[in-house]
C-alpha positions as CSV (number, residue, x, y, z in Angstrom):
1,M,80.2,73.1,45.3
2,A,83.3,72.5,47.5
3,T,83.2,69.9,50.3
4,A,83.8,71.0,53.9
5,K,87.2,69.4,53.7
6,Q,88.1,71.3,50.5
7,R,86.9,74.6,52.0
8,A,89.0,74.0,55.1
9,A,92.1,73.1,53.0
10,V,91.8,76.3,50.9
11,A,91.1,78.4,54.0
12,A,94.2,76.9,55.7
13,A,96.4,77.6,52.7
14,L,95.2,81.2,52.4
15,A,95.7,81.8,56.2
16,T,99.1,80.2,56.0
17,A,100.1,82.6,53.3
18,I,99.5,85.4,55.8
19,A,101.0,83.6,58.8
20,V,104.4,82.6,57.3
21,P,105.7,86.1,56.5
22,A,104.0,87.6,59.6
23,E,105.5,85.0,62.0
24,G,108.8,84.3,60.3
25,L,110.7,81.1,60.9
26,R,112.6,80.7,64.1
27,Q,113.8,77.1,64.6
28,V,115.0,77.6,68.1
29,A,112.3,78.2,70.7
30,Y,112.2,81.8,72.0
31,Y,109.9,84.0,74.1
32,D,107.8,86.4,71.9
33,P,107.2,90.1,73.0
34,P,104.4,89.2,75.3
35,G,106.6,86.5,76.9
36,I,105.1,83.4,75.3
37,L,107.4,80.5,74.5
38,T,107.2,80.2,70.7
39,V,108.9,78.2,67.9
40,C,108.9,77.8,64.2
41,Y,106.0,79.9,62.6
42,G,104.4,81.0,65.8
43,H,103.7,77.7,67.4
44,T,103.0,77.9,71.1
45,G,101.9,75.3,73.6
46,A,103.1,73.0,76.3
47,D,105.0,70.9,73.7
48,V,107.5,73.8,73.0
49,V,110.9,73.1,74.6
50,A,112.9,76.2,75.4
51,K,116.2,76.5,73.4
52,R,115.5,73.3,71.4
53,K,116.2,73.5,67.7
54,Y,113.3,72.2,65.5
55,S,113.8,70.9,62.0
56,L,112.1,72.5,59.0
57,D,109.9,69.4,58.7
58,E,108.8,69.7,62.3
59,C,108.1,73.4,61.8
60,G,106.0,72.7,58.7
61,A,104.1,70.0,60.4
62,L,103.4,72.2,63.5
63,L,102.1,75.0,61.2
64,T,99.9,72.7,59.3
65,I,98.3,71.3,62.5
66,D,98.0,74.7,64.1
67,M,96.3,76.3,61.0
68,Q,93.9,73.4,60.5
69,K,92.9,73.7,64.2
70,A,92.3,77.5,63.7
71,V,90.2,76.9,60.6
72,A,88.2,74.2,62.5
73,Q,87.6,76.5,65.5
74,V,86.3,79.4,63.4
75,E,84.2,77.0,61.2
76,A,82.7,75.5,64.4
77,C,81.5,78.7,65.8
78,R,80.7,80.6,62.5
79,P,79.9,77.9,60.0
80,G,79.5,78.7,56.3
81,L,81.6,81.8,56.1
82,P,83.0,82.6,52.6
83,V,86.4,81.0,52.3
84,P,88.4,84.2,52.3
85,V,86.6,85.4,55.5
86,L,87.2,82.0,57.1
87,A,90.8,82.2,56.2
88,A,91.3,85.7,57.5
89,F,89.7,84.9,60.8
90,A,91.5,81.6,61.0
91,D,94.8,83.4,60.8
92,A,93.7,85.9,63.5
93,A,92.5,82.9,65.6
94,F,95.9,81.2,65.1
95,N,97.6,84.4,66.3
96,L,95.2,85.5,69.0
97,G,93.0,82.6,69.8
98,P,89.5,81.8,68.6
99,G,87.8,84.5,70.7
100,I,88.3,87.1,67.9
101,A,85.8,85.2,65.8
102,C,83.8,83.2,68.4
103,S,83.4,85.2,71.6
104,T,80.5,87.5,71.3
105,A,81.2,88.6,74.9
106,T,84.6,90.0,74.2
107,S,84.9,90.6,70.4
108,T,82.9,93.1,68.4
109,A,84.1,91.2,65.3
110,A,82.5,88.0,66.7
111,R,79.3,89.8,67.4
112,M,79.2,91.1,63.8
113,L,80.0,87.7,62.3
114,Y,77.2,86.3,64.5
115,V,74.6,88.7,63.0
116,G,75.9,88.3,59.5
117,D,77.7,91.7,59.2
118,V,80.8,90.3,57.4
119,V,82.0,93.7,56.1
120,G,81.8,95.1,59.7
121,A,83.6,92.1,61.1
122,C,86.4,92.4,58.5
123,N,86.8,96.0,59.3
124,Q,87.3,95.1,63.0
125,L,90.4,93.1,62.3
126,P,92.8,96.1,62.4
127,R,91.7,96.9,66.0
128,W,93.5,93.7,67.1
129,D,97.0,94.9,66.6
130,R,98.1,95.2,70.3
131,A,100.0,93.1,72.7
132,R,100.4,93.5,76.4
133,L,104.0,94.5,77.2
134,M,104.9,95.1,80.9
135,G,101.2,95.3,81.7
136,V,100.3,97.9,78.9
137,L,98.6,97.2,75.6
138,V,100.7,98.6,72.8
139,P,100.4,98.4,69.1
140,L,103.0,96.2,67.4
141,P,104.0,97.1,63.8
142,G,104.0,93.5,62.8
143,L,100.5,92.9,64.1
144,T,99.3,96.1,62.4
145,K,100.6,94.8,59.1
146,R,99.2,91.3,59.7
147,R,95.7,92.6,60.6
148,A,95.7,94.8,57.4
149,A,96.5,91.7,55.3
150,E,93.8,89.7,57.0
151,R,91.3,92.6,56.5
152,E,92.2,92.8,52.8
153,L,91.7,89.0,52.3
154,C,88.5,89.1,54.4
155,L,86.9,91.8,52.3
156,T,87.6,89.7,49.1
157,G,85.1,87.2,50.5
158,V,82.2,89.8,50.6
159,P,79.9,89.7,47.6
């Protein structure tokens, strides 16, 4: 049986495999479609400096830290998920925040995970393909593709 640390490492690796092509690499900080200052493989936060160029090593380190954090957030609120399910929701949490897996008040997927309906939760992922642009929620093709990849991975974790 895998240790918690091993489970987290495998989940982070699987989630990263979805995040890297979905996010792409941009070494100079930019504003993403919803207007959030972003750099590297989708890193956001107060430490991002507008127009600064980040090295490949810095980008890799940021992604590792961000994905480990996302895995830990999902594991903390929904412990013991199968690794592929943990990975799928960790990537979604990395992209959207932990509410998708953890907030039963705002996420049907979180409510389904809470009651053990993993298949139902996996099937909720495609619903999270929208971003607010100029005040309106619109589907973004990149998010639609990413949520489909997460769903596919998620369902491999269902016995």
